[in-house]
C-alpha positions as CSV (number, residue, x, y, z in Angstrom):
1,M,201.1,33.6,141.9
2,P,197.8,32.5,143.4
3,I,197.5,35.6,145.6
4,V,195.9,38.4,143.6
5,V,195.9,42.1,144.7
6,N,192.6,43.8,143.9
7,L,193.7,47.2,145.1
8,D,192.7,48.9,141.9
9,V,189.2,47.6,142.2
10,V,188.8,48.9,145.8
11,M,190.4,52.2,144.8
12,A,187.9,52.6,141.9
13,K,184.9,51.8,144.2
14,R,186.2,54.5,146.6
15,K,187.0,56.9,143.8
16,M,190.6,57.4,145.0
17,S,193.5,58.1,142.7
18,S,196.9,56.5,143.0
19,T,198.4,59.9,143.8
20,E,196.1,60.5,146.7
21,L,196.5,57.0,148.1
22,S,200.3,57.1,147.8
23,E,200.4,60.4,149.6
24,R,198.1,59.2,152.4
25,L,200.0,55.9,152.7
26,G,203.4,57.6,152.7
27,I,204.8,55.4,149.9
28,T,206.1,56.3,146.5
29,M,204.0,56.0,143.3
30,A,206.4,53.4,142.1
31,N,205.9,51.2,145.2
32,L,202.1,51.6,144.9
33,S,202.3,50.6,141.3
34,I,204.2,47.4,142.2
35,L,201.5,46.5,144.7
36,K,198.6,47.4,142.4
37,N,200.1,45.4,139.4
38,N,200.5,42.3,141.5
39,K,204.3,42.5,141.3
40,A,205.0,42.7,145.0
41,K,206.7,39.7,146.7
42,A,205.4,40.8,150.2
43,V,203.2,43.3,151.9
44,R,203.9,44.5,155.4
45,F,201.0,44.2,157.8
46,S,201.5,47.9,158.7
47,T,200.9,48.8,155.1
48,L,197.9,46.5,154.8
49,E,196.5,48.0,158.0
50,S,196.9,51.5,156.6
51,L,195.4,50.5,153.3
52,C,192.3,49.1,155.1
53,E,192.0,52.2,157.3
54,I,192.3,54.6,154.4
55,L,190.1,52.7,152.0
56,N,187.6,51.6,154.8
57,C,187.8,48.0,153.8
58,Q,188.9,44.5,155.0
59,P,192.2,42.7,154.0
60,G,190.0,40.2,152.0
61,D,188.7,43.1,149.9
62,I,192.3,43.8,148.7
63,L,193.8,40.3,148.6
64,A,192.3,37.2,147.1
65,Y,193.5,33.6,146.7
66,E,192.9,32.1,143.2
67,E,193.9,28.5,142.4
68,K,196.0,28.0,139.4
């Protein structure tokens, strides 16, 4: 898939654990793991908005397009 999720990179820069992020987002660790490991088929804009608010970043910091 040419869309890559760089959530783990942003989390590391902010020194935020998966547990803390999942609690603040209100999603399960399993769903956060799916997102972090680039296994998600879709991301709700409300989730993306919350991620950006919590991590103080832009959507482009989390998502990237890479040609095959």
